[in-house]
Biopython code that builds the backbone (N, CA, C, O; Angstrom):
import numpy as np
from Bio.PDB.StructureBuilder import StructureBuilder

atoms = [
    (1, "MET", "N", (2.979, 11.259, 9.092)),
    (1, "MET", "CA", (2.527, 10.290, 10.082)),
    (1, "MET", "C", (3.533, 9.148, 10.140)),
    (1, "MET", "O", (3.976, 8.649, 9.106)),
    (2, "ALA", "N", (3.885, 8.742, 11.338)),
    (2, "ALA", "CA", (4.751, 7.584, 11.528)),
    (2, "ALA", "C", (3.977, 6.532, 12.311)),
    (2, "ALA", "O", (3.380, 6.830, 13.346)),
    (3, "PHE", "N", (3.992, 5.325, 11.820)),
    (3, "PHE", "CA", (3.280, 4.208, 12.429)),
    (3, "PHE", "C", (4.341, 3.169, 12.734)),
    (3, "PHE", "O", (5.032, 2.719, 11.820)),
    (4, "ILE", "N", (4.493, 2.772, 13.994)),
    (4, "ILE", "CA", (5.556, 1.849, 14.384)),
    (4, "ILE", "C", (4.934, 0.578, 14.948)),
    (4, "ILE", "O", (4.050, 0.622, 15.803)),
    (5, "MET", "N", (5.426, -0.570, 14.441)),
    (5, "MET", "CA", (4.971, -1.879, 14.901)),
    (5, "MET", "C", (6.178, -2.786, 15.052)),
    (5, "MET", "O", (7.222, -2.542, 14.447)),
    (6, "ALA", "N", (6.043, -3.818, 15.847)),
    (6, "ALA", "CA", (7.097, -4.816, 15.981)),
    (6, "ALA", "C", (6.888, -5.927, 14.953)),
    (6, "ALA", "O", (5.761, -6.223, 14.555)),
    (7, "GLU", "N", (7.962, -6.515, 14.549)),
    (7, "GLU", "CA", (7.943, -7.641, 13.609)),
    (7, "GLU", "C", (6.937, -8.692, 14.082)),
    (7, "GLU", "O", (6.963, -9.108, 15.240)),
    (8, "GLY", "N", (6.054, -9.115, 13.180)),
    (8, "GLY", "CA", (5.070, -10.145, 13.479)),
    (8, "GLY", "C", (3.773, -9.652, 14.097)),
    (8, "GLY", "O", (2.801, -10.405, 14.164)),
    (9, "ASP", "N", (3.734, -8.386, 14.556)),
    (9, "ASP", "CA", (2.503, -7.860, 15.158)),
    (9, "ASP", "C", (1.413, -7.687, 14.102)),
    (9, "ASP", "O", (1.696, -7.368, 12.948)),
    (10, "LEU", "N", (0.173, -7.902, 14.512)),
    (10, "LEU", "CA", (-0.983, -7.681, 13.640)),
    (10, "LEU", "C", (-1.916, -6.628, 14.238)),
    (10, "LEU", "O", (-3.038, -6.442, 13.767)),
    (11, "SER", "N", (-1.450, -5.956, 15.257)),
    (11, "SER", "CA", (-2.200, -4.904, 15.909)),
    (11, "SER", "C", (-1.191, -3.845, 16.346)),
    (11, "SER", "O", (-0.081, -4.210, 16.734)),
    (12, "PRO", "N", (-1.513, -2.572, 16.305)),
    (12, "PRO", "CA", (-2.829, -1.992, 16.075)),
    (12, "PRO", "C", (-3.158, -1.893, 14.587)),
    (12, "PRO", "O", (-2.283, -1.962, 13.723)),
    (13, "ILE", "N", (-4.427, -1.733, 14.330)),
    (13, "ILE", "CA", (-4.936, -1.543, 12.973)),
    (13, "ILE", "C", (-4.542, -0.138, 12.520)),
    (13, "ILE", "O", (-4.548, 0.795, 13.322)),
    (14, "VAL", "N", (-4.203, 0.015, 11.256)),
    (14, "VAL", "CA", (-3.893, 1.340, 10.716)),
    (14, "VAL", "C", (-5.164, 1.917, 10.110)),
    (14, "VAL", "O", (-5.831, 1.271, 9.303)),
    (15, "GLU", "N", (-5.489, 3.145, 10.510)),
    (15, "GLU", "CA", (-6.706, 3.809, 10.047)),
    (15, "GLU", "C", (-6.358, 5.232, 9.652)),
    (15, "GLU", "O", (-5.503, 5.862, 10.275)),
    (16, "LYS", "N", (-7.019, 5.744, 8.614)),
    (16, "LYS", "CA", (-6.713, 7.090, 8.129)),
    (16, "LYS", "C", (-7.958, 7.717, 7.512)),
    (16, "LYS", "O", (-8.804, 7.033, 6.936)),
    (17, "THR", "N", (-8.044, 9.030, 7.649)),
    (17, "THR", "CA", (-9.047, 9.807, 6.927)),
    (17, "THR", "C", (-8.360, 10.346, 5.684)),
    (17, "THR", "O", (-7.421, 11.134, 5.792)),
    (18, "LEU", "N", (-8.810, 9.936, 4.514)),
    (18, "LEU", "CA", (-8.217, 10.391, 3.263)),
    (18, "LEU", "C", (-8.677, 11.811, 2.984)),
    (18, "LEU", "O", (-9.864, 12.119, 3.090)),
    (19, "GLN", "N", (-7.721, 12.688, 2.622)),
    (19, "GLN", "CA", (-8.020, 14.096, 2.424)),
    (19, "GLN", "C", (-7.433, 14.592, 1.109)),
    (19, "GLN", "O", (-6.435, 14.070, 0.612)),
    (20, "ASP", "N", (-8.084, 15.617, 0.563)),
    (20, "ASP", "CA", (-7.538, 16.255, -0.634)),
    (20, "ASP", "C", (-6.434, 17.222, -0.218)),
    (20, "ASP", "O", (-6.134, 17.345, 0.970)),
    (21, "GLY", "N", (-5.838, 17.900, -1.172)),
    (21, "GLY", "CA", (-4.734, 18.808, -0.895)),
    (21, "GLY", "C", (-5.094, 19.960, 0.033)),
    (21, "GLY", "O", (-4.215, 20.542, 0.667)),
    (22, "ALA", "N", (-6.376, 20.292, 0.117)),
    (22, "ALA", "CA", (-6.834, 21.387, 0.986)),
    (22, "ALA", "C", (-7.211, 20.884, 2.380)),
    (22, "ALA", "O", (-7.576, 21.677, 3.249)),
    (23, "GLY", "N", (-7.125, 19.568, 2.593)),
    (23, "GLY", "CA", (-7.444, 19.011, 3.897)),
    (23, "GLY", "C", (-8.873, 18.555, 4.075)),
    (23, "GLY", "O", (-9.249, 18.136, 5.170)),
    (24, "ALA", "N", (-9.699, 18.625, 3.008)),
    (24, "ALA", "CA", (-11.090, 18.165, 3.087)),
    (24, "ALA", "C", (-11.146, 16.648, 2.904)),
    (24, "ALA", "O", (-10.420, 16.088, 2.083)),
    (25, "ALA", "N", (-12.009, 15.993, 3.671)),
    (25, "ALA", "CA", (-12.170, 14.542, 3.562)),
    (25, "ALA", "C", (-12.664, 14.166, 2.171)),
    (25, "ALA", "O", (-13.492, 14.863, 1.584)),
    (26, "ILE", "N", (-12.153, 13.069, 1.657)),
    (26, "ILE", "CA", (-12.546, 12.548, 0.349)),
    (26, "ILE", "C", (-13.817, 11.712, 0.516)),
    (26, "ILE", "O", (-13.865, 10.830, 1.373)),
    (27, "ASP", "N", (-14.822, 11.974, -0.275)),
    (27, "ASP", "CA", (-16.056, 11.191, -0.238)),
    (27, "ASP", "C", (-15.832, 9.918, -1.053)),
    (27, "ASP", "O", (-15.637, 9.971, -2.267)),
    (28, "LEU", "N", (-15.862, 8.789, -0.378)),
    (28, "LEU", "CA", (-15.607, 7.497, -1.020)),
    (28, "LEU", "C", (-16.894, 6.782, -1.430)),
    (28, "LEU", "O", (-16.849, 5.633, -1.871)),
    (29, "THR", "N", (-18.026, 7.444, -1.291)),
    (29, "THR", "CA", (-19.297, 6.846, -1.680)),
    (29, "THR", "C", (-19.237, 6.490, -3.164)),
    (29, "THR", "O", (-18.963, 7.352, -3.999)),
    (30, "GLY", "N", (-19.488, 5.244, -3.490)),
    (30, "GLY", "CA", (-19.463, 4.798, -4.877)),
    (30, "GLY", "C", (-18.098, 4.355, -5.370)),
    (30, "GLY", "O", (-17.979, 3.903, -6.509)),
    (31, "ALA", "N", (-17.057, 4.471, -4.541)),
    (31, "ALA", "CA", (-15.732, 3.997, -4.972)),
    (31, "ALA", "C", (-15.785, 2.488, -5.201)),
    (31, "ALA", "O", (-16.447, 1.756, -4.465)),
    (32, "ILE", "N", (-15.080, 2.041, -6.225)),
    (32, "ILE", "CA", (-15.046, 0.609, -6.541)),
    (32, "ILE", "C", (-14.191, -0.143, -5.537)),
    (32, "ILE", "O", (-14.560, -1.229, -5.088)),
    (33, "SER", "N", (-13.038, 0.439, -5.180)),
    (33, "SER", "CA", (-12.142, -0.231, -4.240)),
    (33, "SER", "C", (-11.203, 0.769, -3.588)),
    (33, "SER", "O", (-10.956, 1.859, -4.106)),
    (34, "VAL", "N", (-10.683, 0.357, -2.422)),
    (34, "VAL", "CA", (-9.613, 1.078, -1.745)),
    (34, "VAL", "C", (-8.575, 0.029, -1.364)),
    (34, "VAL", "O", (-8.901, -0.980, -0.737)),
    (35, "THR", "N", (-7.329, 0.272, -1.745)),
    (35, "THR", "CA", (-6.238, -0.659, -1.474)),
    (35, "THR", "C", (-5.209, 0.015, -0.585)),
    (35, "THR", "O", (-4.853, 1.173, -0.802)),
    (36, "PHE", "N", (-4.729, -0.716, 0.424)),
    (36, "PHE", "CA", (-3.637, -0.251, 1.271)),
    (36, "PHE", "C", (-2.337, -0.764, 0.664)),
    (36, "PHE", "O", (-2.228, -1.933, 0.295)),
    (37, "LEU", "N", (-1.359, 0.125, 0.566)),
    (37, "LEU", "CA", (-0.045, -0.246, 0.036)),
    (37, "LEU", "C", (1.028, 0.251, 0.994)),
    (37, "LEU", "O", (0.970, 1.389, 1.460)),
    (38, "ALA", "N", (1.995, -0.590, 1.285)),
    (38, "ALA", "CA", (3.161, -0.189, 2.069)),
    (38, "ALA", "C", (4.378, -0.664, 1.272)),
    (38, "ALA", "O", (4.701, -1.852, 1.248)),
    (39, "GLU", "N", (5.038, 0.286, 0.626)),
    (39, "GLU", "CA", (6.166, -0.034, -0.245)),
    (39, "GLU", "C", (7.461, 0.009, 0.558)),
    (39, "GLU", "O", (7.801, 1.037, 1.145)),
    (40, "ALA", "N", (8.173, -1.100, 0.580)),
    (40, "ALA", "CA", (9.427, -1.184, 1.325)),
    (40, "ALA", "C", (10.483, -0.299, 0.675)),
    (40, "ALA", "O", (10.627, -0.286, -0.548)),
    (41, "ILE", "N", (11.216, 0.437, 1.498)),
    (41, "ILE", "CA", (12.308, 1.268, 1.001)),
    (41, "ILE", "C", (13.463, 0.386, 0.529)),
    (41, "ILE", "O", (14.106, 0.691, -0.475)),
    (42, "ASP", "N", (13.725, -0.695, 1.243)),
    (42, "ASP", "CA", (14.771, -1.657, 0.869)),
    (42, "ASP", "C", (14.217, -2.549, -0.240)),
    (42, "ASP", "O", (13.222, -3.243, -0.030)),
    (43, "PRO", "N", (14.851, -2.543, -1.425)),
    (43, "PRO", "CA", (14.318, -3.357, -2.529)),
    (43, "PRO", "C", (14.347, -4.855, -2.264)),
    (43, "PRO", "O", (13.729, -5.620, -3.004)),
    (44, "GLY", "N", (15.052, -5.291, -1.223)),
    (44, "GLY", "CA", (15.096, -6.712, -0.897)),
    (44, "GLY", "C", (13.941, -7.166, -0.019)),
    (44, "GLY", "O", (13.829, -8.349, 0.299)),
    (45, "ILE", "N", (13.082, -6.231, 0.375)),
    (45, "ILE", "CA", (11.945, -6.557, 1.242)),
    (45, "ILE", "C", (10.664, -6.437, 0.425)),
    (45, "ILE", "O", (10.468, -5.461, -0.299)),
    (46, "ALA", "N", (9.800, -7.430, 0.546)),
    (46, "ALA", "CA", (8.523, -7.403, -0.181)),
    (46, "ALA", "C", (7.624, -6.311, 0.373)),
    (46, "ALA", "O", (7.602, -6.063, 1.579)),
    (47, "SER", "N", (6.896, -5.672, -0.500)),
    (47, "SER", "CA", (5.926, -4.659, -0.091)),
    (47, "SER", "C", (4.652, -5.335, 0.395)),
    (47, "SER", "O", (4.438, -6.526, 0.167)),
    (48, "ILE", "N", (3.812, -4.561, 1.065)),
    (48, "ILE", "CA", (2.550, -5.046, 1.616)),
    (48, "ILE", "C", (1.422, -4.446, 0.779)),
    (48, "ILE", "O", (1.444, -3.257, 0.461)),
    (49, "GLU", "N", (0.445, -5.265, 0.428)),
    (49, "GLU", "CA", (-0.703, -4.763, -0.333)),
    (49, "GLU", "C", (-1.926, -5.581, 0.028)),
    (49, "GLU", "O", (-1.866, -6.808, 0.103)),
    (50, "GLY", "N", (-3.040, -4.892, 0.252)),
    (50, "GLY", "CA", (-4.269, -5.595, 0.561)),
    (50, "GLY", "C", (-5.474, -4.676, 0.510)),
    (50, "GLY", "O", (-5.343, -3.452, 0.528)),
    (51, "ALA", "N", (-6.634, -5.278, 0.447)),
    (51, "ALA", "CA", (-7.882, -4.521, 0.399)),
    (51, "ALA", "C", (-8.109, -3.805, 1.725)),
    (51, "ALA", "O", (-7.968, -4.396, 2.795)),
    (52, "ALA", "N", (-8.460, -2.538, 1.640)),
    (52, "ALA", "CA", (-8.798, -1.747, 2.822)),
    (52, "ALA", "C", (-10.299, -1.820, 3.056)),
    (52, "ALA", "O", (-11.068, -2.167, 2.160)),
    (53, "VAL", "N", (-10.696, -1.489, 4.270)),
    (53, "VAL", "CA", (-12.104, -1.447, 4.647)),
    (53, "VAL", "C", (-12.510, 0.024, 4.758)),
    (53, "VAL", "O", (-11.843, 0.808, 5.433)),
    (54, "VAL", "N", (-13.592, 0.388, 4.099)),
    (54, "VAL", "CA", (-14.107, 1.754, 4.208)),
    (54, "VAL", "C", (-14.997, 1.791, 5.447)),
    (54, "VAL", "O", (-16.019, 1.108, 5.512)),
    (55, "MET", "N", (-14.594, 2.599, 6.428)),
    (55, "MET", "CA", (-15.324, 2.691, 7.690)),
    (55, "MET", "C", (-16.405, 3.767, 7.644)),
    (55, "MET", "O", (-17.463, 3.621, 8.256)),
    (56, "ASN", "N", (-16.130, 4.847, 6.913)),
    (56, "ASN", "CA", (-17.078, 5.956, 6.785)),
    (56, "ASN", "C", (-16.867, 6.537, 5.394)),
    (56, "ASN", "O", (-15.951, 7.333, 5.190)),
    (57, "ALA", "N", (-17.700, 6.149, 4.438)),
    (57, "ALA", "CA", (-17.514, 6.559, 3.045)),
    (57, "ALA", "C", (-17.572, 8.074, 2.886)),
    (57, "ALA", "O", (-16.682, 8.660, 2.269)),
    (58, "ALA", "N", (-18.587, 8.710, 3.422)),
    (58, "ALA", "CA", (-18.734, 10.160, 3.260)),
    (58, "ALA", "C", (-17.608, 10.925, 3.944)),
    (58, "ALA", "O", (-17.219, 12.003, 3.494)),
    (59, "GLY", "N", (-17.081, 10.360, 5.042)),
    (59, "GLY", "CA", (-16.012, 11.015, 5.793)),
    (59, "GLY", "C", (-14.615, 10.611, 5.373)),
    (59, "GLY", "O", (-13.635, 11.114, 5.923)),
    (60, "GLY", "N", (-14.502, 9.695, 4.390)),
    (60, "GLY", "CA", (-13.190, 9.300, 3.873)),
    (60, "GLY", "C", (-12.354, 8.444, 4.799)),
    (60, "GLY", "O", (-11.133, 8.397, 4.646)),
    (61, "VAL", "N", (-12.974, 7.760, 5.762)),
    (61, "VAL", "CA", (-12.223, 6.975, 6.746)),
    (61, "VAL", "C", (-12.053, 5.540, 6.255)),
    (61, "VAL", "O", (-13.017, 4.852, 5.919)),
    (62, "VAL", "N", (-10.781, 5.113, 6.226)),
    (62, "VAL", "CA", (-10.441, 3.756, 5.788)),
    (62, "VAL", "C", (-9.533, 3.109, 6.822)),
    (62, "VAL", "O", (-8.886, 3.793, 7.615)),
    (63, "ARG", "N", (-9.493, 1.788, 6.802)),
    (63, "ARG", "CA", (-8.566, 1.065, 7.688)),
    (63, "ARG", "C", (-8.071, -0.186, 6.989)),
    (63, "ARG", "O", (-8.688, -0.701, 6.056)),
    (64, "TYR", "N", (-6.925, -0.658, 7.481)),
    (64, "TYR", "CA", (-6.361, -1.895, 6.956)),
    (64, "TYR", "C", (-6.166, -2.851, 8.117)),
    (64, "TYR", "O", (-5.575, -2.502, 9.139)),
    (65, "LEU", "N", (-6.675, -4.067, 7.940)),
    (65, "LEU", "CA", (-6.530, -5.127, 8.929)),
    (65, "LEU", "C", (-5.347, -5.982, 8.506)),
    (65, "LEU", "O", (-5.390, -6.632, 7.462)),
    (66, "TRP", "N", (-4.304, -5.985, 9.301)),
    (66, "TRP", "CA", (-3.087, -6.719, 8.961)),
    (66, "TRP", "C", (-3.364, -8.197, 8.763)),
    (66, "TRP", "O", (-4.175, -8.788, 9.475)),
    (67, "ALA", "N", (-2.685, -8.789, 7.792)),
    (67, "ALA", "CA", (-2.788, -10.226, 7.520)),
    (67, "ALA", "C", (-1.488, -10.895, 7.959)),
    (67, "ALA", "O", (-0.442, -10.251, 8.038)),
    (68, "ALA", "N", (-1.566, -12.181, 8.240)),
    (68, "ALA", "CA", (-0.379, -12.935, 8.634)),
    (68, "ALA", "C", (0.721, -12.724, 7.594)),
    (68, "ALA", "O", (0.481, -12.845, 6.392)),
    (69, "GLY", "N", (1.908, -12.414, 8.059)),
    (69, "GLY", "CA", (3.049, -12.220, 7.171)),
    (69, "GLY", "C", (3.285, -10.776, 6.757)),
    (69, "GLY", "O", (4.365, -10.453, 6.263)),
    (70, "ASP", "N", (2.299, -9.895, 6.947)),
    (70, "ASP", "CA", (2.458, -8.496, 6.524)),
    (70, "ASP", "C", (3.651, -7.827, 7.198)),
    (70, "ASP", "O", (4.402, -7.095, 6.553)),
    (71, "THR", "N", (3.825, -8.077, 8.491)),
    (71, "THR", "CA", (4.887, -7.409, 9.237)),
    (71, "THR", "C", (6.041, -8.359, 9.560)),
    (71, "THR", "O", (6.713, -8.205, 10.580)),
    (72, "ALA", "N", (6.262, -9.329, 8.692)),
    (72, "ALA", "CA", (7.309, -10.330, 8.923)),
    (72, "ALA", "C", (8.716, -9.798, 8.678)),
    (72, "ALA", "O", (9.684, -10.363, 9.186)),
    (73, "ALA", "N", (8.842, -8.720, 7.909)),
    (73, "ALA", "CA", (10.168, -8.207, 7.558)),
    (73, "ALA", "C", (10.386, -6.822, 8.161)),
    (73, "ALA", "O", (9.736, -5.860, 7.750)),
    (74, "PRO", "N", (11.296, -6.709, 9.135)),
    (74, "PRO", "CA", (11.600, -5.390, 9.682)),
    (74, "PRO", "C", (12.108, -4.461, 8.585)),
    (74, "PRO", "O", (12.809, -4.884, 7.665)),
    (75, "GLY", "N", (11.744, -3.198, 8.699)),
    (75, "GLY", "CA", (12.194, -2.216, 7.724)),
    (75, "GLY", "C", (11.295, -0.999, 7.718)),
    (75, "GLY", "O", (10.359, -0.886, 8.509)),
    (76, "LEU", "N", (11.600, -0.095, 6.807)),
    (76, "LEU", "CA", (10.854, 1.137, 6.647)),
    (76, "LEU", "C", (10.025, 1.048, 5.369)),
    (76, "LEU", "O", (10.527, 0.649, 4.318)),
    (77, "TYR", "N", (8.767, 1.418, 5.469)),
    (77, "TYR", "CA", (7.821, 1.319, 4.357)),
    (77, "TYR", "C", (7.126, 2.660, 4.158)),
    (77, "TYR", "O", (6.834, 3.361, 5.127)),
    (78, "ARG", "N", (6.861, 3.016, 2.910)),
    (78, "ARG", "CA", (6.072, 4.206, 2.571)),
    (78, "ARG", "C", (4.629, 3.749, 2.402)),
    (78, "ARG", "O", (4.339, 2.917, 1.542)),
    (79, "MET", "N", (3.709, 4.294, 3.228)),
    (79, "MET", "CA", (2.307, 3.873, 3.177)),
    (79, "MET", "C", (1.498, 4.795, 2.279)),
    (79, "MET", "O", (1.702, 6.009, 2.257)),
    (80, "ARG", "N", (0.566, 4.187, 1.531)),
    (80, "ARG", "CA", (-0.383, 4.968, 0.756)),
    (80, "ARG", "C", (-1.655, 4.156, 0.562)),
    (80, "ARG", "O", (-1.703, 2.953, 0.816)),
    (81, "TRP", "N", (-2.672, 4.854, 0.105)),
    (81, "TRP", "CA", (-3.987, 4.261, -0.130)),
    (81, "TRP", "C", (-4.363, 4.572, -1.571)),
    (81, "TRP", "O", (-4.264, 5.723, -1.996)),
    (82, "ARG", "N", (-4.790, 3.572, -2.327)),
    (82, "ARG", "CA", (-5.205, 3.776, -3.718)),
    (82, "ARG", "C", (-6.712, 3.574, -3.806)),
    (82, "ARG", "O", (-7.232, 2.493, -3.527)),
    (83, "VAL", "N", (-7.394, 4.635, -4.199)),
    (83, "VAL", "CA", (-8.844, 4.593, -4.384)),
    (83, "VAL", "C", (-9.122, 4.479, -5.873)),
    (83, "VAL", "O", (-8.543, 5.212, -6.676)),
    (84, "VAL", "N", (-10.005, 3.563, -6.243)),
    (84, "VAL", "CA", (-10.475, 3.464, -7.627)),
    (84, "VAL", "C", (-11.943, 3.875, -7.596)),
    (84, "VAL", "O", (-12.774, 3.254, -6.932)),
    (85, "TYR", "N", (-12.231, 4.944, -8.338)),
    (85, "TYR", "CA", (-13.580, 5.507, -8.367)),
    (85, "TYR", "C", (-14.471, 4.759, -9.369)),
    (85, "TYR", "O", (-14.001, 3.906, -10.121)),
    (86, "SER", "N", (-15.749, 5.094, -9.361)),
    (86, "SER", "CA", (-16.724, 4.407, -10.218)),
    (86, "SER", "C", (-16.423, 4.569, -11.706)),
    (86, "SER", "O", (-16.905, 3.779, -12.518)),
    (87, "ASP", "N", (-15.635, 5.582, -12.077)),
    (87, "ASP", "CA", (-15.244, 5.749, -13.483)),
    (87, "ASP", "C", (-13.948, 4.997, -13.797)),
    (87, "ASP", "O", (-13.362, 5.186, -14.862)),
    (88, "SER", "N", (-13.499, 4.137, -12.862)),
    (88, "SER", "CA", (-12.285, 3.303, -12.960)),
    (88, "SER", "C", (-10.984, 4.089, -12.885)),
    (88, "SER", "O", (-9.918, 3.528, -13.140)),
    (89, "LYS", "N", (-11.042, 5.368, -12.545)),
    (89, "LYS", "CA", (-9.827, 6.173, -12.420)),
    (89, "LYS", "C", (-9.279, 6.056, -10.995)),
    (89, "LYS", "O", (-10.026, 6.207, -10.028)),
    (90, "PRO", "N", (-7.947, 5.782, -10.863)),
    (90, "PRO", "CA", (-7.350, 5.673, -9.538)),
    (90, "PRO", "C", (-6.829, 7.015, -9.028)),
    (90, "PRO", "O", (-6.507, 7.913, -9.807)),
    (91, "GLU", "N", (-6.753, 7.130, -7.709)),
    (91, "GLU", "CA", (-6.136, 8.284, -7.060)),
    (91, "GLU", "C", (-5.446, 7.776, -5.800)),
    (91, "GLU", "O", (-6.005, 6.960, -5.068)),
    (92, "ASN", "N", (-4.225, 8.262, -5.546)),
    (92, "ASN", "CA", (-3.443, 7.820, -4.400)),
    (92, "ASN", "C", (-3.409, 8.883, -3.314)),
    (92, "ASN", "O", (-3.400, 10.082, -3.594)),
    (93, "PHE", "N", (-3.390, 8.417, -2.059)),
    (93, "PHE", "CA", (-3.339, 9.286, -0.885)),
    (93, "PHE", "C", (-2.254, 8.772, 0.057)),
    (93, "PHE", "O", (-2.041, 7.561, 0.114)),
    (94, "PRO", "N", (-1.557, 9.638, 0.800)),
    (94, "PRO", "CA", (-1.809, 11.060, 0.889)),
    (94, "PRO", "C", (-1.335, 11.792, -0.363)),
    (94, "PRO", "O", (-0.436, 11.333, -1.067)),
    (95, "GLN", "N", (-1.951, 12.928, -0.622)),
    (95, "GLN", "CA", (-1.560, 13.726, -1.785)),
    (95, "GLN", "C", (-0.350, 14.587, -1.477)),
    (95, "GLN", "O", (0.398, 14.953, -2.384)),
    (96, "ALA", "N", (-0.150, 14.912, -0.217)),
    (96, "ALA", "CA", (1.006, 15.713, 0.185)),
    (96, "ALA", "C", (1.692, 15.000, 1.346)),
    (96, "ALA", "O", (1.030, 14.433, 2.215)),
    (97, "GLY", "N", (3.005, 15.033, 1.354)),
    (97, "GLY", "CA", (3.749, 14.396, 2.426)),
    (97, "GLY", "C", (3.802, 12.889, 2.266)),
    (97, "GLY", "O", (3.341, 12.338, 1.266)),
    (98, "THR", "N", (4.365, 12.238, 3.257)),
    (98, "THR", "CA", (4.520, 10.790, 3.232)),
    (98, "THR", "C", (4.152, 10.217, 4.584)),
    (98, "THR", "O", (4.544, 10.752, 5.621)),
    (99, "ASP", "N", (3.404, 9.136, 4.573)),
    (99, "ASP", "CA", (3.110, 8.382, 5.782)),
    (99, "ASP", "C", (4.066, 7.196, 5.825)),
    (99, "ASP", "O", (4.256, 6.508, 4.822)),
    (100, "TRP", "N", (4.664, 6.961, 6.985)),
    (100, "TRP", "CA", (5.667, 5.906, 7.113)),
    (100, "TRP", "C", (5.208, 4.814, 8.065)),
    (100, "TRP", "O", (4.532, 5.075, 9.060)),
    (101, "LEU", "N", (5.588, 3.589, 7.740)),
    (101, "LEU", "CA", (5.439, 2.434, 8.613)),
    (101, "LEU", "C", (6.846, 1.946, 8.919)),
    (101, "LEU", "O", (7.644, 1.697, 8.015)),
    (102, "GLU", "N", (7.138, 1.811, 10.210)),
    (102, "GLU", "CA", (8.414, 1.207, 10.609)),
    (102, "GLU", "C", (8.117, -0.081, 11.328)),
    (102, "GLU", "O", (7.425, -0.082, 12.346)),
    (103, "VAL", "N", (8.637, -1.190, 10.808)),
    (103, "VAL", "CA", (8.512, -2.484, 11.451)),
    (103, "VAL", "C", (9.852, -2.747, 12.130)),
    (103, "VAL", "O", (10.880, -2.903, 11.470)),
    (104, "THR", "N", (9.822, -2.793, 13.447)),
    (104, "THR", "CA", (11.050, -2.993, 14.214)),
    (104, "THR", "C", (11.278, -4.481, 14.465)),
    (104, "THR", "O", (10.318, -5.248, 14.526)),
    (105, "PRO", "N", (12.539, -4.899, 14.612)),
    (105, "PRO", "CA", (12.798, -6.315, 14.886)),
    (105, "PRO", "C", (12.135, -6.761, 16.197)),
    (105, "PRO", "O", (12.084, -6.006, 17.168)),
    (106, "ALA", "N", (11.637, -7.981, 16.205)),
    (106, "ALA", "CA", (11.019, -8.539, 17.403)),
    (106, "ALA", "C", (12.103, -8.807, 18.437)),
    (106, "ALA", "O", (13.248, -9.098, 18.091)),
    (107, "LEU", "N", (11.737, -8.709, 19.692)),
    (107, "LEU", "CA", (12.674, -9.034, 20.775)),
    (107, "LEU", "C", (12.807, -10.544, 20.876)),
    (107, "LEU", "O", (11.848, -11.285, 20.662)),
    (108, "ALA", "N", (14.008, -10.984, 21.204)),
    (108, "ALA", "CA", (14.233, -12.419, 21.400)),
    (108, "ALA", "C", (13.501, -12.864, 22.661)),
    (108, "ALA", "O", (13.467, -12.126, 23.645)),
    (109, "PRO", "N", (12.910, -14.066, 22.644)),
    (109, "PRO", "CA", (12.212, -14.544, 23.850)),
    (109, "PRO", "C", (13.183, -14.655, 25.026)),
    (109, "PRO", "O", (14.349, -15.012, 24.856)),
    (110, "ALA", "N", (12.688, -14.349, 26.197)),
    (110, "ALA", "CA", (13.545, -14.403, 27.401)),
    (110, "ALA", "C", (13.745, -15.814, 27.856)),
    (110, "ALA", "O", (14.434, -16.051, 28.848)),
]
sb = StructureBuilder()
sb.init_structure("model")
sb.init_model(0)
sb.init_chain("A")
sb.init_seg("    ")
for serial, (resi, resn, name, xyz) in enumerate(atoms, 1):
    if name == "N":
        sb.init_residue(resn, " ", resi, " ")
    sb.init_atom(name, np.array(xyz, "f"), 0.0, 1.0, " ", f" {name:<3s}", serial, name[0])
structure = sb.get_structure()
């Protein structure tokens, strides 16, 4: 999955159905937390991290609402979601492949 936004944008919201390796939705009922992470490929750019919102626990649907400053640095980021279950064990998604966020430079005002 590739998600493209312009520098400084806070929309659109990123939403994903978390799935296991076989493609079945992960049941998030009872999960302690879900965190959105976007790790910058360039080590000079800060990564993005924040609490995700569970939209449908049984269906594994989560979303992240961008915060001011999240998309301030143009670059390529590897996106993932970290779920912490009721037994305090974490699991990261996606389990296969990579989801990418590309923040493109903002256009200069006309």
